[in-house]
C-alpha positions as CSV (number, residue, x, y, z in Angstrom):
1,X,-1.2,-2.0,-25.3
2,X,0.5,-5.0,-26.9
3,X,3.2,-2.8,-28.5
4,X,4.8,-2.4,-25.0
5,X,5.6,-6.1,-24.4
6,X,9.3,-5.5,-24.7
7,X,9.6,-2.8,-22.1
8,X,12.0,-3.3,-19.2
9,X,10.2,-4.6,-16.2
10,X,11.3,-4.2,-12.5
11,X,11.4,-7.4,-10.5
12,X,12.7,-8.4,-7.0
13,X,15.1,-10.8,-8.7
14,X,16.5,-8.1,-11.0
15,X,17.0,-5.6,-8.3
16,X,15.7,-2.0,-8.3
17,X,19.1,-0.4,-8.9
18,X,19.6,-2.4,-12.0
19,X,16.2,-1.5,-13.4
20,X,16.8,2.2,-12.7
21,X,20.1,2.0,-14.5
22,X,18.5,0.2,-17.4
23,X,15.8,2.9,-18.0
24,X,18.3,5.7,-17.9
25,X,19.5,4.4,-21.2
26,X,16.4,5.8,-22.9
27,X,16.9,9.4,-24.0
28,X,14.6,12.2,-23.0
29,X,12.7,13.8,-25.9
30,X,12.8,17.4,-27.1
31,X,9.4,19.1,-27.3
32,X,9.3,19.0,-31.1
33,X,10.4,15.4,-31.2
34,X,7.8,14.4,-28.6
35,X,5.1,16.3,-30.6
36,X,5.9,14.4,-33.9
37,X,6.0,11.0,-32.2
38,X,2.6,11.7,-30.5
39,X,1.2,12.8,-33.8
40,X,2.4,9.6,-35.4
41,X,0.7,7.5,-32.7
42,X,-2.6,9.4,-32.9
43,X,-2.8,9.6,-36.7
44,X,-1.2,6.3,-37.7
45,X,-1.1,4.2,-34.6
46,X,2.7,4.0,-35.0
47,X,3.8,1.5,-32.4
48,X,7.4,2.5,-32.7
49,X,6.5,6.1,-31.9
50,X,4.4,5.0,-28.9
51,X,7.2,2.8,-27.6
52,X,9.6,5.8,-27.7
53,X,7.1,8.0,-25.9
54,X,6.7,5.4,-23.1
55,X,10.4,4.5,-22.7
56,X,11.4,8.2,-22.6
57,X,9.1,8.7,-19.6
58,X,10.0,5.5,-17.6
59,X,12.2,7.6,-15.3
60,X,9.2,9.8,-14.5
61,X,7.1,6.8,-13.6
62,X,9.8,5.4,-11.4
63,X,10.3,8.7,-9.6
64,X,6.6,9.1,-8.9
65,X,6.4,5.5,-7.7
66,X,9.2,6.1,-5.2
67,X,7.0,8.6,-3.5
68,X,4.7,5.8,-2.4
69,X,7.3,3.7,-0.6
70,X,5.5,4.3,2.7
71,X,2.6,2.1,1.9
72,X,4.5,-1.2,2.6
73,X,4.0,-2.6,-0.9
74,X,6.6,-4.2,-3.1
75,X,8.4,-1.4,-4.9
76,X,8.7,-3.4,-8.1
77,X,5.0,-3.8,-8.2
78,X,4.3,-0.1,-7.5
79,X,6.7,0.8,-10.4
80,X,4.9,-1.7,-12.7
81,X,1.6,-0.1,-11.9
82,X,3.1,3.3,-12.6
83,X,4.2,2.0,-16.0
84,X,0.7,0.9,-16.7
85,X,-0.6,4.4,-15.9
86,X,2.1,5.8,-18.2
87,X,1.0,3.5,-21.1
88,X,-2.6,4.6,-20.6
89,X,-1.5,8.3,-20.7
90,X,0.4,7.7,-24.0
91,X,-2.6,6.0,-25.4
92,X,-4.9,8.9,-24.7
93,X,-2.4,11.8,-25.1
94,X,-3.5,14.6,-27.5
95,X,-0.4,16.6,-28.5
96,X,-2.7,19.4,-29.9
97,X,-3.7,20.4,-26.4
98,X,-0.5,22.3,-26.0
99,X,1.1,20.7,-22.9
100,X,3.9,18.1,-22.5
101,X,3.3,14.4,-22.1
102,X,5.0,14.4,-18.7
103,X,2.4,16.9,-17.3
104,X,-0.5,14.7,-18.6
105,X,1.1,11.4,-17.7
106,X,1.6,12.3,-14.0
107,X,-2.2,12.2,-13.5
108,X,-2.5,8.7,-15.0
109,X,0.6,7.4,-13.2
110,X,-0.6,8.6,-9.8
111,X,-4.1,7.3,-10.5
112,X,-2.8,3.8,-11.4
113,X,-0.6,3.7,-8.3
114,X,-3.4,4.8,-6.0
115,X,-5.8,2.3,-7.5
116,X,-3.3,-0.4,-6.9
117,X,-2.8,0.7,-3.3
118,X,-6.6,0.7,-2.7
119,X,-6.9,-2.8,-4.3
120,X,-4.1,-4.1,-2.2
121,X,-5.7,-2.7,1.0
122,X,-9.0,-4.3,0.1
123,X,-7.3,-7.7,-0.2
124,X,-5.7,-7.4,3.3
125,X,-7.1,-10.0,5.6
126,X,-6.4,-9.2,9.2
127,X,-6.5,-12.9,10.1
128,X,-4.7,-12.5,13.4
129,X,-6.6,-10.2,15.8
130,X,-5.0,-7.6,18.0
131,X,-5.6,-9.9,21.0
132,X,-3.8,-12.7,19.3
133,X,-0.8,-10.5,18.5
134,X,-0.8,-9.3,22.1
135,X,-0.8,-12.9,23.1
136,X,2.2,-13.7,20.9
137,X,4.3,-10.8,22.3
138,X,3.3,-11.3,25.9
139,X,2.8,-15.0,26.5
140,X,6.3,-15.7,27.8
141,X,6.0,-12.8,30.2
142,X,2.6,-14.0,31.4
143,X,3.9,-17.6,31.9
144,X,6.8,-16.2,34.0
145,X,4.3,-14.2,36.1
146,X,2.5,-17.4,37.1
147,X,5.7,-19.5,37.4
148,X,4.9,-21.7,34.3
149,X,8.3,-21.7,32.7
150,X,8.4,-25.4,31.7
151,X,7.7,-26.6,28.1
152,X,4.6,-28.5,27.3
153,X,0.9,-27.7,28.0
154,X,0.0,-25.4,30.9
155,X,-1.7,-26.5,34.0
156,X,-5.4,-25.6,34.1
157,X,-5.0,-23.0,36.8
158,X,-2.1,-21.3,35.0
159,X,-4.0,-21.5,31.7
160,X,-7.1,-19.8,33.2
161,X,-5.0,-17.0,34.8
162,X,-3.1,-16.2,31.6
163,X,-6.2,-16.2,29.5
164,X,-7.8,-13.8,32.0
165,X,-4.7,-11.5,32.1
166,X,-4.4,-11.2,28.4
167,X,-8.1,-11.1,27.6
168,X,-8.1,-14.1,25.3
169,X,-9.7,-17.5,25.3
170,X,-8.0,-20.5,26.9
171,X,-8.0,-22.3,23.5
172,X,-6.0,-19.4,22.0
173,X,-3.5,-19.6,24.9
174,X,-3.1,-23.3,24.3
175,X,-2.6,-23.0,20.6
176,X,-0.1,-20.1,20.9
177,X,1.8,-21.9,23.6
178,X,2.1,-25.0,21.5
179,X,3.3,-23.0,18.5
180,X,6.0,-21.2,20.6
181,X,7.2,-24.2,22.6
182,X,6.2,-27.2,20.5
183,X,6.3,-27.5,16.7
184,X,8.0,-24.1,16.3
185,X,11.0,-25.3,18.2
186,X,13.3,-22.8,16.6
187,X,11.8,-20.1,18.8
188,X,13.1,-21.9,21.8
189,X,16.6,-22.5,20.3
190,X,19.3,-21.1,22.5
191,X,21.2,-18.1,21.4
192,X,24.7,-18.0,22.7
193,X,26.1,-20.5,25.3
194,X,24.0,-23.6,26.2
195,X,24.1,-22.7,29.9
196,X,22.0,-19.6,30.6
197,X,21.8,-18.5,27.0
198,X,18.8,-16.5,25.8
199,X,16.2,-18.1,23.6
200,X,15.1,-16.7,20.2
201,X,11.7,-15.8,21.6
202,X,13.4,-13.6,24.2
203,X,14.4,-11.4,21.3
204,X,10.8,-10.9,20.3
205,X,10.1,-8.9,23.3
206,X,10.9,-5.2,23.1
207,X,11.3,-3.7,26.6
208,X,11.4,-0.2,25.2
209,X,8.0,-0.2,23.5
210,X,4.5,-1.7,23.9
211,X,4.4,-4.1,21.0
212,X,0.9,-5.2,21.7
213,X,-0.3,-1.6,21.7
214,X,1.5,-0.9,18.5
215,X,-0.1,-3.9,16.8
216,X,-3.5,-2.9,18.1
217,X,-3.0,0.5,16.6
218,X,-2.0,-1.1,13.3
219,X,-5.1,-3.2,13.3
220,X,-7.2,-0.1,13.7
221,X,-5.3,1.5,10.8
222,X,-5.9,-1.5,8.7
223,X,-9.6,-1.4,9.6
224,X,-9.8,2.2,8.6
225,X,-8.1,1.6,5.3
226,X,-10.5,-1.3,4.6
227,X,-13.4,1.1,5.3
228,X,-11.9,3.7,3.0
229,X,-11.8,1.1,0.2
230,X,-15.4,0.2,0.8
231,X,-16.5,3.8,1.1
232,X,-14.8,4.8,-2.2
233,X,-17.4,2.6,-4.0
234,X,-20.0,5.4,-3.5
235,X,-18.1,7.6,-5.9
236,X,-18.2,7.5,-9.7
237,X,-15.0,7.2,-11.7
238,X,-14.5,10.9,-12.1
239,X,-15.2,11.7,-8.5
240,X,-12.8,9.0,-7.3
241,X,-10.1,10.2,-9.6
242,X,-10.4,13.8,-8.7
243,X,-10.6,13.1,-5.0
244,X,-7.5,10.8,-5.1
245,X,-5.5,13.4,-7.0
246,X,-6.6,16.3,-4.8
247,X,-6.7,14.7,-1.4
248,X,-4.8,11.4,-1.4
249,X,-1.8,12.1,-3.6
250,X,1.6,12.8,-2.0
251,X,1.7,15.9,-4.2
252,X,-1.9,17.1,-4.9
253,X,-2.7,18.0,-8.5
254,X,-3.8,21.6,-9.0
255,X,-7.3,22.6,-9.9
256,X,-5.9,24.2,-13.1
257,X,-4.3,20.9,-14.2
258,X,-7.4,18.9,-13.5
259,X,-9.6,21.4,-15.3
260,X,-7.4,21.0,-18.4
261,X,-7.5,17.2,-18.1
262,X,-11.3,17.1,-17.9
263,X,-12.1,20.1,-20.1
264,X,-14.2,21.8,-17.4
265,X,-13.6,24.9,-15.3
266,X,-11.5,25.0,-12.2
267,X,-14.6,25.9,-10.2
268,X,-16.4,22.8,-11.5
269,X,-13.4,20.6,-10.4
270,X,-13.5,22.2,-7.0
271,X,-17.3,21.5,-6.7
272,X,-16.8,17.8,-7.7
273,X,-13.9,17.5,-5.2
274,X,-16.0,18.9,-2.3
275,X,-19.0,16.9,-3.1
276,X,-17.0,13.7,-3.5
277,X,-15.3,14.3,-0.1
278,X,-18.7,14.9,1.6
279,X,-20.0,11.6,0.1
280,X,-16.9,9.7,1.2
281,X,-17.2,11.1,4.8
282,X,-20.8,10.3,5.0
283,X,-20.2,6.7,3.9
284,X,-17.2,6.4,6.3
285,X,-19.3,7.5,9.2
286,X,-22.0,5.0,8.3
287,X,-19.5,2.1,8.1
288,X,-17.7,3.2,11.3
289,X,-21.0,3.4,13.2
290,X,-21.7,-0.2,12.2
291,X,-18.3,-1.3,13.4
292,X,-18.4,0.8,16.6
293,X,-15.5,3.0,15.5
294,X,-15.2,6.8,15.6
295,X,-14.3,8.7,12.4
296,X,-12.8,12.2,12.9
297,X,-14.8,15.1,11.3
């Protein structure tokens, strides 16, 4: 909606705290005031009324967006997507239905955030395999094991042994060794005194946890998320929306709220949810079988 071009927008440069302070300046609306503004938008397309409806709910959008911090995405972008959902809610809000805009907007805000998360996951390129990550975190230890502590290329016998120990190709060992000890010289810079000081790459190794295993687990999680994105394509828009709001939201939406949103009975919403979940599971199992992965029932 072009009428919202002058909304405050979160950005990494601005800082989240500053944005939150800025949106607190917009007053909340009393029920009667909200109703009149919504009527003005519906009946006359009053852009000023729409702008007030949106700005008075920016705090709600930010609060919901904060609940999705665990997905590792830029918070400013998550809030921006929440605001997009809020704008869509205002655009479609019918004040005659008898409930407040905040109740209606929550569905649209969460849906916009969840769509953004799914889009972001679908764009993730694993690039570096779990074996390569294991190589990165364990090469120095493997070199010490075979007595190859000098800089430069590895001797053929050491190269073969390290590749075997870490289950990677010799070419991968050569490439990683050159990155760690050649062009990426900063990793070999001494930390502390010149004599006997530790190197930066020493700090990459965590003796208290298996970094390689952790990254392998992360790779599997990424693969499952990618499959989820692909599997969601078997659902139509209504099924996807209901499933996300009922099964994927941090705070699941009630059957009653969704029935009011879609104008159907609670039982119908439940049926759609169950069927959508079954379709999703079936597609996930199909994809997992093709990739040699197991999907829990």
